[in-house]
RODO-2510 file (C-alpha; in nm, 4 decimals, decimal comma):
residues 304
     n   res          X          Y          Z
     1     m    -1,0870   -15,4297     9,5542
     2     n    -0,7369   -15,3310     9,6473
     3     t    -0,7443   -15,0190     9,8648
     4     s    -0,4613   -14,8767     9,6588
     5     e    -0,7243   -14,8108     9,3923
     6     h    -0,9155   -14,6014     9,6470
     7     h    -0,5998   -14,3975     9,7006
     8     r    -0,6265   -14,2566     9,3498
     9     l    -0,9546   -14,0868     9,4369
    10     r    -0,8778   -13,7168     9,4632
    11     v    -1,0227   -13,6152     9,8001
    12     g    -1,1040   -13,2532     9,8744
    13     s    -1,3485   -13,0244    10,0485
    14     a    -1,5654   -12,7280     9,9592
    15     p    -1,6654   -12,3901    10,1027
    16     d    -2,0018   -12,5449    10,1895
    17     s    -1,8252   -12,7462    10,4607
    18     w    -1,7304   -12,4122    10,6176
    19     g    -2,0889   -12,2842    10,6052
    20     v    -2,0551   -12,0879    10,2809
    21     w    -2,3705   -12,0562    10,0692
    22     f    -2,3437   -11,7026     9,9315
    23     p    -2,0764   -11,4851     9,7652
    24     q    -2,0953   -11,2389    10,0552
    25     d    -2,2528   -11,2927    10,3944
    26     d    -2,1392   -11,1543    10,7292
    27     e    -2,2214   -11,4870    10,8968
    28     q    -1,9833   -11,6835    10,6764
    29     t    -1,6189   -11,7749    10,7352
    30     p    -1,3907   -11,5273    10,5514
    31     w    -1,2383   -11,6770    10,2393
    32     h    -0,8776   -11,6533    10,3569
    33     r    -0,9648   -11,8406    10,6777
    34     f    -1,1417   -12,1096    10,4732
    35     l    -0,8309   -12,1591    10,2586
    36     d    -0,6021   -12,1702    10,5616
    37     e    -0,8182   -12,4243    10,7408
    38     v    -0,8979   -12,6532    10,4493
    39     a    -0,5227   -12,6900    10,3953
    40     e    -0,4631   -12,7363    10,7685
    41     a    -0,7209   -13,0172    10,7723
    42     g    -0,5133   -13,2095    10,5183
    43     y    -0,7075   -13,1585    10,1966
    44     e    -0,5401   -13,0859     9,8644
    45     w    -0,8404   -13,0044     9,6450
    46     i    -1,1157   -12,7446     9,6764
    47     e    -1,4137   -12,6130     9,4799
    48     l    -1,4854   -12,2475     9,4059
    49     g    -1,8129   -12,2419     9,5943
    50     p    -2,0488   -11,9544     9,5096
    51     y    -1,8875   -11,7328     9,2469
    52     g    -1,7443   -11,4261     9,4173
    53     y    -1,6703   -11,5878     9,7531
    54     l    -1,3110   -11,6666     9,6600
    55     p    -1,1139   -11,4037     9,4662
    56     t    -1,2267   -11,3894     9,1031
    57     d    -0,8961   -11,2528     8,9714
    58     p    -0,7252   -11,5659     8,8339
    59     q    -0,3711   -11,4642     8,9273
    60     q    -0,4677   -11,3675     9,2811
    61     l    -0,6572   -11,6925     9,3346
    62     r    -0,3754   -11,8952     9,1776
    63     d    -0,1269   -11,7356     9,4163
    64     e    -0,3506   -11,7875     9,7198
    65     l    -0,3998   -12,1562     9,6391
    66     a    -0,0329   -12,2150     9,5606
    67     a     0,0696   -12,0594     9,8920
    68     r    -0,1328   -12,3304    10,0666
    69     n    -0,0553   -12,6193     9,8269
    70     l    -0,4207   -12,6327     9,7192
    71     t    -0,5593   -12,7086     9,3737
    72     l    -0,9020   -12,6345     9,2273
    73     s    -1,1179   -12,9323     9,1297
    74     a    -1,4284   -12,7565     8,9943
    75     g    -1,6414   -12,4476     8,9741
    76     t    -2,0040   -12,4403     9,0862
    77     c    -2,3161   -12,2668     8,9548
    78     f    -2,6963   -12,2878     8,9537
    79     t    -2,9202   -12,3118     8,6462
    80     a    -3,2960   -12,3094     8,5826
    81     f    -3,3531   -12,4401     8,2312
    82     h    -3,6923   -12,5823     8,3270
    83     r    -3,8170   -12,2212     8,3190
    84     g    -3,7790   -12,2021     7,9426
    85     d    -3,5910   -11,9272     7,7593
    86     v    -3,3154   -11,8457     8,0082
    87     w    -3,0129   -11,9248     7,7906
    88     q    -2,8598   -11,5794     7,7623
    89     e    -2,8633   -11,4918     8,1313
    90     t    -2,7520   -11,8432     8,2222
    91     w    -2,4603   -11,8461     7,9774
    92     e    -2,3397   -11,5040     8,0929
    93     h    -2,3075   -11,6292     8,4511
    94     v    -2,1827   -11,9793     8,3687
    95     s    -1,9169   -11,8339     8,1372
    96     q    -1,7738   -11,6304     8,4246
    97     v    -1,7500   -11,9398     8,6422
    98     a    -1,6115   -12,1570     8,3643
    99     g    -1,3530   -11,8944     8,2733
   100     l    -1,2180   -11,8750     8,6269
   101     t    -1,2363   -12,2528     8,6655
   102     t    -1,0282   -12,3229     8,3574
   103     a    -0,7854   -12,0390     8,4341
   104     l    -0,7012   -12,2324     8,7508
   105     g    -0,6537   -12,5552     8,5539
   106     a    -0,9722   -12,7322     8,6634
   107     e    -1,1787   -12,9326     8,4149
   108     h    -1,5154   -12,9737     8,5889
   109     l    -1,8171   -12,7535     8,6488
   110     v    -2,0772   -12,8668     8,9024
   111     v    -2,4218   -12,7477     8,7889
   112     i    -2,7020   -12,7431     9,0468
   113     p    -3,0692   -12,6954     8,9529
   114     e    -3,2384   -12,3955     9,1110
   115     m    -3,4696   -12,4904     9,3963
   116     w    -3,8444   -12,4449     9,4047
   117     r    -3,8098   -12,3202     9,7644
   118     d    -3,5708   -12,0455     9,8680
   119     p    -3,2623   -12,2139    10,0253
   120     a    -3,2339   -11,9540    10,3020
   121     t    -3,5930   -11,8624    10,3885
   122     g    -3,7839   -12,1685    10,2695
   123     e    -4,0310   -11,9520    10,0757
   124     q    -4,2027   -12,1469     9,7968
   125     l    -4,0973   -11,9879     9,4666
   126     e    -4,2638   -12,2153     9,2110
   127     d    -4,4523   -12,5426     9,1716
   128     r    -4,3049   -12,8469     9,3409
   129     a    -4,3429   -13,0702     9,0323
   130     l    -4,2502   -13,0148     8,6674
   131     g    -4,4814   -13,0813     8,3764
   132     d    -4,3656   -13,2695     8,0688
   133     g    -4,2863   -12,9460     7,8824
   134     s    -4,0661   -12,8215     8,1653
   135     w    -3,8846   -13,1547     8,1767
   136     r    -3,8145   -13,1255     7,8027
   137     a    -3,6871   -12,7706     7,8483
   138     l    -3,4615   -12,8865     8,1327
   139     g    -3,3105   -13,1694     7,9311
   140     t    -3,2617   -12,9578     7,6191
   141     g    -3,1038   -12,6730     7,8157
   142     i    -2,8657   -12,8953     8,0074
   143     d    -2,7523   -13,0733     7,6893
   144     r    -2,6908   -12,7374     7,5210
   145     l    -2,4968   -12,6098     7,8214
   146     a    -2,2837   -12,9224     7,8476
   147     k    -2,1996   -12,9029     7,4772
   148     a    -2,1129   -12,5331     7,4960
   149     l    -1,8949   -12,5793     7,8032
   150     h    -1,7027   -12,8595     7,6378
   151     e    -1,6559   -12,6712     7,3104
   152     e    -1,5782   -12,3275     7,4563
   153     y    -1,3849   -12,4186     7,7707
   154     g    -1,2959   -12,7869     7,7555
   155     v    -1,4956   -12,8353     8,0768
   156     r    -1,6904   -13,1450     8,1761
   157     m    -2,0292   -13,0585     8,3252
   158     q    -2,1340   -13,2524     8,6363
   159     f    -2,5066   -13,2224     8,7129
   160     h    -2,5879   -13,2213     9,0851
   161     p    -2,9324   -13,3492     9,1920
   162     h    -3,0420   -13,1463     9,4930
   163     a    -3,3054   -13,1457     9,7660
   164     d    -3,5903   -12,8986     9,7074
   165     s    -3,5097   -12,8926     9,3364
   166     h    -3,7017   -13,0735     9,0634
   167     v    -3,4255   -13,3330     9,0218
   168     d    -3,4291   -13,4824     9,3677
   169     t    -3,5769   -13,8319     9,4107
   170     q    -3,4417   -14,1513     9,2559
   171     q    -3,7252   -14,1443     9,0025
   172     h    -3,6472   -13,7874     8,9015
   173     v    -3,2723   -13,8477     8,8819
   174     e    -3,3295   -14,1449     8,6545
   175     r    -3,5731   -13,9469     8,4393
   176     f    -3,3107   -13,6733     8,4080
   177     l    -3,0474   -13,9240     8,2981
   178     e    -3,2832   -14,0736     8,0403
   179     i    -3,3585   -13,7359     7,8756
   180     t    -3,0011   -13,6027     7,8602
   181     d    -2,7102   -13,6969     7,6350
   182     p    -2,4888   -13,9612     7,7996
   183     d    -2,1913   -13,8413     7,5970
   184     l    -2,2211   -13,4909     7,7422
   185     v    -2,3913   -13,5056     8,0806
   186     t    -2,2680   -13,6917     8,3868
   187     l    -2,3661   -13,6656     8,7513
   188     c    -2,2057   -13,5107     9,0500
   189     l    -2,3408   -13,7795     9,2800
   190     d    -2,4043   -13,6075     9,6114
   191     t    -2,4449   -13,8913     9,8576
   192     g    -2,6253   -13,6762    10,1139
   193     h    -2,8807   -13,5245     9,8779
   194     i    -2,9597   -13,8642     9,7249
   195     a    -3,0174   -14,0107    10,0723
   196     y    -3,2117   -13,7012    10,1847
   197     c    -3,4547   -13,7566     9,8967
   198     g    -3,4934   -14,1305     9,9589
   199     g    -3,2611   -14,2518     9,6842
   200     d    -3,0017   -14,5271     9,6704
   201     n    -2,6494   -14,4132     9,5787
   202     l    -2,5136   -14,7606     9,5145
   203     a    -2,8112   -14,8486     9,2943
   204     l    -2,7460   -14,5394     9,0817
   205     i    -2,3771   -14,6270     9,0469
   206     e    -2,4674   -14,9836     8,9496
   207     k    -2,7391   -14,8866     8,6992
   208     y    -2,5621   -14,5857     8,5449
   209     p    -2,1880   -14,6457     8,5893
   210     e    -2,0976   -14,4404     8,2824
   211     r    -2,2997   -14,1417     8,4106
   212     i    -2,1146   -14,0974     8,7424
   213     g    -1,8424   -13,8369     8,6896
   214     y    -1,7817   -13,6731     9,0267
   215     l    -1,8669   -13,7224     9,3958
   216     h    -1,9845   -13,5023     9,6785
   217     l    -1,9486   -13,6881    10,0058
   218     k    -2,1898   -13,6170    10,2895
   219     q    -2,4261   -13,7912    10,5274
   220     v    -2,7780   -13,7342    10,6563
   221     d    -2,8955   -13,7763    11,0158
   222     p    -3,1901   -14,0175    10,9712
   223     q    -3,3604   -13,9102    11,2924
   224     v    -3,3505   -13,5418    11,1980
   225     l    -3,4552   -13,6303    10,8431
   226     s    -3,7633   -13,8103    10,9729
   227     g    -3,8802   -13,4933    11,1467
   228     v    -3,7983   -13,2842    10,8393
   229     q    -4,0132   -13,5119    10,6237
   230     d    -4,2996   -13,5170    10,8728
   231     e    -4,3073   -13,1363    10,8767
   232     d    -4,2266   -13,0921    10,5044
   233     l    -3,9503   -12,8599    10,6233
   234     p    -3,7636   -12,6620    10,3538
   235     f    -3,3976   -12,7427    10,2956
   236     g    -3,2501   -12,4305    10,4571
   237     p    -3,4290   -12,4777    10,7914
   238     a    -3,3521   -12,8507    10,7708
   239     v    -2,9797   -12,7746    10,7455
   240     r    -3,0052   -12,5398    11,0435
   241     r    -3,1658   -12,8267    11,2344
   242     g    -2,8623   -13,0465    11,1555
   243     v    -2,9999   -13,2784    10,8886
   244     m    -2,6585   -13,2986    10,7174
   245     c    -2,4333   -13,4477    10,9815
   246     e    -2,0684   -13,5269    11,0393
   247     p    -1,9579   -13,8701    10,9132
   248     p    -1,9787   -14,1439    11,0230
   249     n    -2,2838   -14,0463    11,2292
   250     g    -2,5400   -14,0699    10,9509
   251     v    -2,6341   -14,2377    10,6248
   252     p    -2,5387   -14,3545    10,3698
   253     d    -2,2330   -14,5576    10,4624
   254     l    -1,9594   -14,3920    10,2581
   255     a    -1,7095   -14,6801    10,2471
   256     p    -1,8952   -14,8928     9,9872
   257     i    -1,9755   -14,5838     9,7796
   258     i    -1,6087   -14,4852     9,7764
   259     a    -1,5160   -14,8399     9,6743
   260     a    -1,7769   -14,8470     9,3966
   261     a    -1,6722   -14,5056     9,2650
   262     a    -1,3042   -14,5985     9,2695
   263     g    -1,3954   -14,9012     9,0606
   264     l    -1,5508   -14,6777     8,7950
   265     d    -1,2749   -14,4200     8,7602
   266     a    -0,9825   -14,4186     8,9983
   267     d    -0,9051   -14,0563     8,9104
   268     m    -1,2477   -13,9288     9,0164
   269     f    -1,2861   -13,6382     9,2571
   270     a    -1,4474   -13,7088     9,5944
   271     i    -1,5261   -13,3726     9,7549
   272     v    -1,6558   -13,3414    10,1097
   273     e    -1,9512   -13,1041    10,1192
   274     q    -2,1295   -13,0954    10,4547
   275     d    -2,3978   -12,8265    10,4571
   276     l    -2,3402   -12,6141    10,7675
   277     y    -2,4994   -12,2760    10,6948
   278     p    -2,4996   -12,0837    10,9214
   279     v    -2,2190   -12,1968    11,1511
   280     h    -1,9821   -12,0364    11,4012
   281     p    -1,6366   -11,9969    11,2403
   282     d    -1,4696   -12,2157    11,5041
   283     v    -1,6851   -12,5209    11,4242
   284     p    -1,5801   -12,6382    11,0738
   285     l    -1,2071   -12,7091    11,1177
   286     p    -1,2365   -12,9834    11,3837
   287     i    -1,5140   -13,1475    11,1804
   288     a    -1,3007   -13,1279    10,8655
   289     r    -1,0080   -13,2961    11,0395
   290     r    -1,2232   -13,5772    11,1778
   291     t    -1,3946   -13,6257    10,8424
   292     r    -1,0603   -13,6486    10,6643
   293     d    -0,9487   -13,9153    10,9122
   294     y    -1,2746   -14,1046    10,8589
   295     l    -1,2261   -14,1021    10,4813
   296     t    -0,8791   -14,2446    10,5324
   297     r    -1,0377   -14,5305    10,7279
   298     c    -1,2725   -14,5775    10,4316
   299     g    -0,9708   -14,6484    10,2127
   300     t    -0,8793   -14,3125    10,0617
   301     a    -0,5246   -14,1795    10,0760
   302     p    -0,4219   -14,0381    10,4138
   303     a    -0,4297   -13,6643    10,4696
   304     r    -0,1072   -13,4994    10,3639
***
């Protein structure tokens, strides 16, 4: 493949790469510093992150992004349709995120399934595995949400399999794809979470090329992951141990994934999302610069 095709991938980063997991948290990098530094690192695209971290007034956020030559790629939210009748509360929150997302001109919403263990404390909140009825509720709810987002906001939903959620392993990701509408539901393929849960990113791209709509780029430290698996460590403590590492120090190799994704849709977003919570505010920027340089070596367009 000609690397010029890779150059059409729209490369960005996310608040997660600056250690942002919550709308407000004294340990997190302030939003204005995140915007300054993500632009300084050479990225052009960002995600909203948790709703309420960045300004929620559309004009204010539009002005802040324009001042730094940044553009929004997607909003982000969590859902829990496997729990049954949660439509009303889910739609109220998702509508807020979708409204701000589209007001900024973005056309994607990354939807993450709620985790069965608390992401910060590791406390077990519900059963690890879903029964058949819960799987049906999940599929039905996600299809309904994707349809509503498209009809009400013109937004494309990107479903994000996630560690410590019920859509985690290769088997579960494939089951999810089989029970949801291919015309409505595509994946945000998070390379780190797929690897964390023992999956194969390239195999998913090859088997379900029409279901890959968006990328999150990250790597896992296999040595740290081995210890995490041995101890059945929850995701939050695993991140604090360094399981999600700076490329190219981990797995999977991102170059062939970038090439495969560029072959599917050369206008696809490829957003760096290295989990770093909690992190000292001085740590993310040097990592972001080095990661941007690494992605250039993988064939993406150089940093601006």
